[in-house]
N, C-alpha and C positions, 0 to 999 in steps of 0.2 A: 175267377181266381181260385186255384186249388187250395184246400184247407191248410196244408203244410206251408205253402208259400205265404198265406195270410198270417199264420202264426209267426213265421220268421220276420215278417215286417212288423208285427205287433211288438215282438220282443226287442226289435231294434229301436222302435219308437220309445219303449219304456226304458231303454238302456239295460236290458236284462240279459244275462248270460246264464244258460242252463246246461247241465250235463245231459248226455244222451239218455240216461236212465230216467230223467224227469221231463222229457220233451213234451209230454201232454199236459204238464202242470201249467196253470194260468194264474197270474198274479195281478193284483190291483192295489194301488196306493192312493189314499185320499187324505188331504190334498197332495199334489206333487211339488208344491212350492210353499211349504209352511213357513211361518215366521217363528223366531224364538219365543218360547213359551206356549206354543200351540200343539195340539195333539195330532197324530198321524195314525190312520188306520191302515193296516196291511191285511189283505185278504188273499187266500189261496184256495183254488179248487183243482181237482184232478187226482185226488187220492194219494198224494205224496205224504210221506211221514215227516212232519215238520214239528219242531219244538219251540223255537224262539226266533225272534227278529231283533237284530242289533243295528242301531244307527251310529255311523262313524263319519267324521269329517277330518280330513288331513291325517288319516291313520289313527285318530284317537277316538275311542268309543264314547259316545255321548249318552246313549240310552239303550235299554234292552227290555223286552217283554216276552212273556210266554204266549203261545198260541192257545186258543180254546175253540171248541166246535160250536157252529151255528147250525141248528137243526133245519131240516127241510120243512117248508110250510106251503100249503096250497099248490103242491105239485112242483114247487121250485127246488132246485138241488141244494144240498148242504155245502158248506165251505168252512174253512178255518180262518180265524181272525186273531190279530194281535193289535193292541193300542199302545203306541209309543208316545213320548212327549219330547219335543225339542227343548232342551234347557234354555232358560231365558238368558243365559250367558253365552249361547252359541254364536259364533261369528257367521256372517253370511258367506255362502259359497256352495260348491258342488259337493254333495254328501252321497253316501252309499248306505243302503239298507241291506244287510246280509241275512239271508234266511238259512237258518241252521236246522238240519234234520238228523235222523238217527245215524246216517252214514257220513255226516259232515256237512259241508256247505252245499245247500241245494240250489241257491241262486243269489244273484245280486241285482239290486234295483237302484238306479241312479235318480236322485232328487235334487232339487235346488232349495237351500235355505235362504229365505229372503232377509233383507235388512230390517232392523227395528230400533227405535229409540225409546228409552224409558225415562220417566221423570225422577227427580231427586227431591228429597225432603230431609229436614233436620228435626229430631224428636228429643226434647229435653225431659229427663226423668228425675223425679224427686228421690230422696234417700231410700224410701221403701221400695220403689220400682227399680232403682239401681241395684239394691240388694237382691231382688228377685232375679234379675238378669245376670248378675256377676258373682254372687257368693256361692261357693261349692255346697251342695246339699245332696246327700245320698238318695233321698226321696226323688228329688228332681231328676237325678241320673236314671233311677229305676223307671220313672215315668217316661223319660225320653226313649230309653231301650224298648219299653213295651210298645210305645207308639211306632217306632221303626220296624218292630217285629210285625206289626199289622200292615203298614204301608208298603213294605217290601214283599208282601205276599202276593203272588200273581198265579192265577190259574188253579188254585187249590179248591175253589168252590164252584167249578164249572157245572157240577150236577144241579145247581140251583138256578141255572140261567133263565129258566122260564119265569122266575120271580124277579129278574133284574131288568134294567132299563136300557133301551136302545135309542130312544128318541132325544129331542132337544131337552135341555135342562130348564127348569123354571126358576127365576130368581127367588131367593129364600125369604125376602120381605117385599112389601108392596112399595116401600119408599125407594126412590131413585137417587137420594142424597148419598154421595160417597165422600168419605173423608180421606181415604187412601186407595190407591189403585194397584193392580197386579204389576209386579216387577219394579215397583218404586225402589230407587237406590237410596237407602236410609243411612243417615249418620245419627247415632245415639250419643247424646251429651249427658254424661253421668254427673251426679251431684258432687263427686269427688274431683271433678275437673277433667277426668279421662274421657275418651271417645271410643266408639267402636262402629263398625259398619255392618250392614246386612242388606239382603234383598227381600222386599215384602212378598210373601208367598201367595197372597190372596187379595180380596177386595174387602175394604172396611165400609160398612153402611152406618152412617151417622144417625142412628135411631134412639129414641128414649128407652130407658129401662122399662121392661114389660111389654115391648113390642112382640107381636106374634111372629115366630120363626117357623117356616114350613119346609118340608123336604123338597129338594130341587128335582128329584126323581125317585122312582121306586127302587127298593133295595133292601139290604140287611143291615141292621144296626150292629156295628162290631165294637163300638166304644160309646159308653154313656156314663161319665163319671167326672169328678172334679180333679183338676190337675193344677199344680202350682203356677206354671207359666201361663196356661191358656184358660184357667178358671174352669167353670162348668162347661164341659165339652161333649159333643156328639160327632161320631164318624159313621157314615153309611157307605157300604160297598154296593156299587151299582152294576159293575162287571168285574170279572177277575182283574185285579190290579188297578181298578178305577174307583176312587173314593172321594166323597165330599165331606168337608170338615166344617163344623160350626162351633166357634169359640166365644168365650167370655159371657156365656149365657147367665141369666139370673136364676132360671129354673129349667130343669131337664124334665121332660114328660114322656120319655120313652126308656126302654130297658134294652140292654145288650141281648142279641139273639132275636129281637123282633124283626119281622119283615113289614115294611111300610110302603104304602102307595105314594105316588107323586102328589104333592100339595098337602100332605098331612102335617098337622102341627106337631112339633117335636119339643117345644119349649118356648121360653120368653128371653128376649135379649137383655143384656146387663152390662156390667163393668167389672167382672170378676177376673182374677189373675193379673197378668201384666197388661193393664189397660189404663190409658191416661184420661179416659172419659167413657160414657155410655156408647157402645156400638156393637155391631155384629161383625165378626171376622169370618168371612166365607172363603173357603179354599178348596181347590180340587187337586188331587194327587194322582198321577198316572205312573204306576210302577215306581213309586217313591219320589218322582219328580214333580215339583210344583208347576201347575199348568194354568193357563189363563181361563178363568171361569167364563168370560164373555165368548170364548170360542165355542163352548158347549151350549151357550144360549143361542148362538147364531146357526149352529148346524147339529144334526143328530150325532150322538156318539158313534153310532154304527148304523148307517143308512143301508139296510139290506137291499132295497130295490136298486139304488145307485151303484152299490158294489156288484150286484149281479149283472147289471147292465155293462159295467166296465170290464167285468170278467168275460162278457159275451158268451155266457154259457148256453144261450139259446140258439147259437149259430152252429 
């Protein structure tokens, strides 16, 4: 089979359309049928100038992430990668990832978002916790703005990729007892009789105060401080746009700007901030979107060998 014919078949299978100027560009998406709340890695080889990848369903954009370079190792070719997250609120169906380059749209890849069900829970708050959640506070607003300025940062730190994490994540505590799960649909019952709803952005481990908390992967500490809502908090950047968050700690044992290895102790669990009892809240954010931590435990963030195999760069 001739090479160009093979590429044409490959693009057809992927649901990919390319302009004549980018005919040699190759794309890989992993997985091609993600569930709501799960990450999606988009990889490109072939020297095309690419900036970002955007996920859309029914004409509505769901997520967007910047591309960053993956260097060549062991004689293997380099490629560009972006990590997206399917929102936990996304409906199942046929979706499209649009690759944007310097000259506009460089290509489109069709994927299918699978269906998923989430649990529901009711949480009753005492007057103090009701106040933390509902009362206006300039400091709380400033802390929220600072948090989002970090979580929405993608691709800025690509020069430090050698210090970042590509493999599976490690759970942050040895305990397997969970008191809340990712994507739980919550109803808060306030002490004043009012209610509110939210979606739980991470996993809560029901562990005693003082339990050792470790990093889920290597990366850079970008936040290590006390916050009103999340208490003593640590955030680690693992790849551009990929962050792990550790909330309600009793004690913080790292500093902002530190580079940490996988499995390093960063503090002790507690019940600080908006917490109804001792626990560790562990959360993963991808380009600002809350993402299922279990997906990162199950498979690597960025599996270089699998991506290169899918790109078929050796053929």
